[in-house]
C-alpha positions in Angstrom: -126.1 47.0 174.0 -128.8 44.2 174.8 -128.7 40.7 175.9 -130.5 37.3 175.8 -130.0 33.9 177.3 -129.0 31.2 174.8 -131.0 28.7 176.9 -129.4 25.3 175.7 -125.6 27.0 175.9 -126.4 28.6 179.1 -125.1 31.7 177.6 -126.4 35.8 177.1 -125.5 37.0 173.9 -125.9 40.0 172.6 -128.9 41.0 170.3 -126.4 42.2 167.3 -123.8 39.4 166.0 -121.1 40.8 163.7 -121.4 39.4 160.7 -118.3 38.9 158.0 -120.0 37.2 154.6 -119.3 41.1 153.4 -115.5 40.2 153.7 -115.2 37.9 151.4 -113.7 38.9 148.3 -115.1 36.6 146.2 -118.9 37.9 146.8 -117.9 41.8 148.0 -114.1 42.5 146.7 -111.3 43.1 148.9 -112.0 45.0 152.1 -109.2 47.4 153.4 -107.7 45.3 156.7 -106.6 47.9 159.1 -110.8 50.1 158.9 -112.3 46.1 159.1 -110.4 45.7 162.4 -111.2 49.2 163.7 -114.8 48.1 162.6 -114.9 45.0 164.8 -113.0 46.6 167.7 -115.8 49.6 167.6 -118.3 47.0 167.8 -116.8 44.6 170.2 -116.1 47.9 172.3 -120.0 48.8 172.0 -120.9 45.2 173.7 -121.2 42.8 170.8 -120.0 38.9 171.7 -121.0 37.9 168.3 -118.8 36.9 165.6 -120.3 34.7 162.2 -117.9 33.4 159.9 -117.8 30.4 157.9 -115.4 28.2 156.2 -116.8 29.2 152.8 -116.2 32.6 153.0 -114.0 33.5 150.9 -113.1 29.6 150.8 -111.2 30.7 154.4 -109.4 33.8 153.7 -112.1 36.0 156.2 -111.5 32.9 158.8 -107.9 34.0 158.6 -107.8 37.5 158.0 -110.3 37.4 161.9 -107.4 35.2 163.6 -104.9 38.3 162.7 -107.9 41.1 164.3 -108.9 38.8 167.6 -105.9 39.2 169.7 -106.2 37.7 173.0 -107.6 40.8 174.5 -110.8 40.6 172.1 -110.9 37.0 171.7 -111.7 36.6 175.3 -115.1 39.0 174.5 -116.6 37.5 172.0 -117.9 34.1 171.2 -116.9 32.9 167.2 -119.6 30.8 165.0 -118.3 29.1 162.5 -120.2 27.0 159.6 -119.0 23.7 158.0 -120.6 21.3 155.2 -120.5 23.8 152.1 -117.3 23.9 150.1 -116.7 25.1 146.2 -114.3 23.4 144.0 -113.7 24.2 140.1 -113.6 20.5 138.2 -112.9 20.7 134.4 -113.0 24.2 134.2 -116.4 24.2 135.5 -117.6 26.0 139.4 -118.9 23.6 141.6 -120.6 24.1 145.0 -120.7 21.1 147.1 -122.8 20.0 150.4 -121.2 17.2 152.7 -121.8 17.1 155.9 -120.4 13.3 156.3 -119.2 12.2 159.7 -115.1 12.1 158.8 -116.0 15.3 156.7 -117.0 17.6 159.7 -114.4 16.6 161.5 -111.6 17.5 159.1 -113.4 20.8 158.3 -113.5 21.7 162.0 -110.0 21.1 162.4 -109.1 23.4 159.5 -111.2 26.2 161.0 -109.4 26.1 164.0 -105.9 26.2 161.9 -107.7 29.1 160.0 -109.0 30.9 163.4 -105.5 30.3 165.6 -108.1 29.1 168.3 -108.1 26.1 170.1 -112.1 25.8 170.4 -115.0 27.7 167.9 -117.5 28.5 170.3 -120.4 27.6 167.7 -120.3 25.2 165.3 -123.3 25.6 162.5 -123.9 22.9 159.5 -124.4 26.1 156.5 -126.7 24.3 154.6 -128.2 20.8 154.4 -126.4 18.1 153.0 -128.2 17.8 149.5 -125.2 15.7 147.9 -124.0 12.7 150.0 -126.8 11.1 151.4 -125.7 11.7 154.8 -128.4 11.1 157.3 -128.7 13.7 160.5 -127.8 11.6 162.8 -124.5 11.0 161.5 -123.7 14.5 161.4 -124.8 15.2 164.9 -122.8 12.3 165.7 -119.6 14.1 164.4 -120.7 17.5 166.0 -121.2 15.3 169.6 -117.7 14.0 169.1 -116.2 17.8 168.1 -118.0 18.8 171.9 -116.5 15.8 173.8 -112.9 17.0 172.1 -113.6 19.9 173.6 -113.1 21.8 169.8 -116.7 23.4 169.3 -118.7 23.9 172.8 -122.3 24.2 171.2 -123.7 23.6 167.9 -126.8 24.2 165.2 -128.2 24.6 162.0 -128.7 27.4 159.4 -131.0 27.2 157.0 -132.7 24.2 158.3 -136.7 23.3 159.0 -138.5 22.1 162.3 -138.4 18.1 160.4 -134.5 18.4 160.5 -134.6 19.9 164.1 -136.6 17.4 165.5 -134.6 14.8 164.0 -131.1 16.4 165.0 -132.7 16.5 168.8 -132.9 12.5 168.6 -129.1 12.5 168.8 -127.7 15.5 171.0 -128.5 19.4 172.2 -129.0 21.3 169.4 -128.7 24.7 170.8 -128.4 27.4 167.9 -130.5 27.7 164.3 -130.0 30.3 161.9 -132.5 30.9 159.2 -132.8 34.1 156.9 -135.5 36.7 158.8 -136.8 39.9 157.8 -139.6 42.8 158.0 -139.6 41.3 154.2 -138.7 37.8 154.7 -140.7 36.2 157.4 -140.9 32.2 156.3 -138.7 31.3 158.9 -141.2 32.6 161.9 -142.6 29.3 162.4 -139.7 27.7 163.0 -138.2 30.1 165.2 -141.1 30.1 167.6 -140.5 26.2 168.0 -137.0 26.5 168.8 -137.5 28.9 171.3 -139.7 27.0 173.2 -137.0 24.1 172.8 -134.5 26.1 174.2 -132.9 26.4 171.3 -131.8 30.0 170.2 -132.4 31.8 167.1 -129.5 34.1 165.1 -131.1 35.6 162.1 -129.2 36.6 158.5 -130.0 38.7 155.8 -131.2 40.9 158.8 -131.4 43.9 156.7 -132.2 42.1 153.5 -129.3 43.3 151.4 -129.3 46.6 152.7 -132.3 47.4 151.4 -133.9 48.4 155.0 -131.0 51.1 155.8 -133.2 53.2 153.4 -129.8 53.9 151.4 -131.4 52.5 147.8 -134.1 54.2 147.1 -134.2 53.4 143.1 -133.2 50.2 141.4 -129.1 49.9 141.9 -127.6 49.4 138.3 -125.9 46.7 139.6 -124.1 43.5 137.1 -126.7 40.5 137.5 -123.8 38.8 139.2 -123.6 41.1 142.2 -124.4 39.3 145.1 -127.2 41.3 146.5 -129.0 39.9 143.6 -127.8 36.3 143.4 -128.8 36.0 147.0 -132.3 38.6 147.6 -134.9 39.2 145.7 -135.7 42.7 147.4 -133.4 44.5 144.0 -136.2 43.6 141.4 -140.0 44.0 140.6 -142.4 43.5 142.1 -140.9 43.4 145.5 -138.9 46.7 145.0 -141.8 48.9 144.8 -143.9 47.2 147.5 -140.5 48.1 150.0 -140.4 51.3 149.0 -143.9 51.8 149.9 -142.8 49.9 153.8 -139.6 52.2 153.8 -142.1 55.5 153.8 -143.2 53.7 157.2 -140.3 52.9 158.1 -138.5 56.4 157.5 -141.6 57.9 159.9 -140.9 55.6 162.6 -137.4 56.0 162.9 -137.7 59.8 162.8 -139.8 59.8 165.5 -137.3 57.9 167.2 -134.6 60.4 166.1 -132.5 57.2 164.3 -131.7 55.5 161.5 -134.0 52.8 159.6 -132.0 50.0 160.0 -132.8 50.5 163.7 -136.6 49.9 163.1 -135.4 46.5 161.1 -132.9 45.3 163.8 -135.7 46.0 166.4 -138.7 44.6 164.8 -136.4 41.3 164.5 -134.9 41.0 168.4 -137.7 42.2 170.2 -139.6 39.1 169.8 -139.2 37.0 172.5 -138.2 34.0 169.8 -135.4 35.5 168.7 -131.8 36.2 170.7 -129.8 38.1 167.7 -129.6 39.7 164.6 -126.6 39.6 161.7 -125.5 42.2 160.5 -122.6 43.3 158.5 -120.3 46.4 158.6 -117.3 47.7 156.4 -116.5 50.4 158.1 -116.6 51.8 162.0 -119.1 54.6 162.1 -121.9 51.8 160.4 -120.6 50.1 163.3 -121.4 52.3 165.9 -125.1 53.3 163.8 -126.1 49.2 164.2 -125.1 49.2 167.7 -127.1 52.3 168.3 -130.6 50.4 167.5 -130.3 48.7 171.1 -130.4 52.0 172.5 -134.5 52.2 172.3 -136.9 50.3 171.6 -140.1 50.1 169.6 -143.5 50.6 170.8 -146.3 47.8 170.5 -148.5 50.0 168.5 -145.4 50.5 166.2 -144.4 47.6 165.5 -148.5 46.2 165.1 -148.6 49.4 162.8 -145.3 47.5 160.5 -147.0 44.1 160.9 -150.1 45.4 159.3 -148.4 47.3 156.4 -146.4 44.1 155.6 -149.8 42.4 155.6 -151.3 45.3 153.1 -148.6 45.3 151.0 -148.5 41.2 150.3 -144.6 41.0 151.4 
């Protein structure tokens, strides 16, 4: 495993982060708990020291599940990221998603996550999405986060799905240590944001690093999924015209992977984490063999010419 410094936090984090959204039964169906336990232990034993979760995942069910997996032996080996500010309710039979990062809400959500995780401290606490509902200012949200740091309930904090302007505003009131943007070979909008944050000592942990699994090479034709499938709902890669363009890109990814005796996912993960302004890439896995495969990505590196070739092909395809 390779590691990078999260400068503002003063810690070394693995370039691969174990994501747990895939354990959310609402989105992905029930997971075999025994298999997931073995999967996460496999990743940690191979050097992964960062686990990403959120209160929203399964409305707390995933945090509770993690508390049964992370025995004291394994808890001391990892940093836990969780997230606040996004939750769902059914009101008069209608599903409604809320985004609330007000002072009292942040403190209350943290207490609930700590209880579910059965831990005294969340290492990295992220605002999941910007508060678009309550009118809460970034100053108020950061004030709550500073209070949680003061109380020893969190160690560092950051912002997911954020912007340069929001980060600059947050920096007026406290130390932002992390951001978590969506980023991959075929989703590059966060590039400027991450470059900016890197100069500020803010570490970037990317999600959607394999774009819903399409960059693993597992899907060569458009899957016959229902429109409600999470990969249709959250990613735009399984619909035309992007799907066909990505299949063209996969030809190059396959060739580079074959040259290294590696998996296509290795190419996609290395492309992200070989950038100096990216600290770690989140990848979810539900079976031990997938954990082994993803960890093996960090046994080798892309050459500068291979990275340039990938960038040129993405540009040519208009991705």
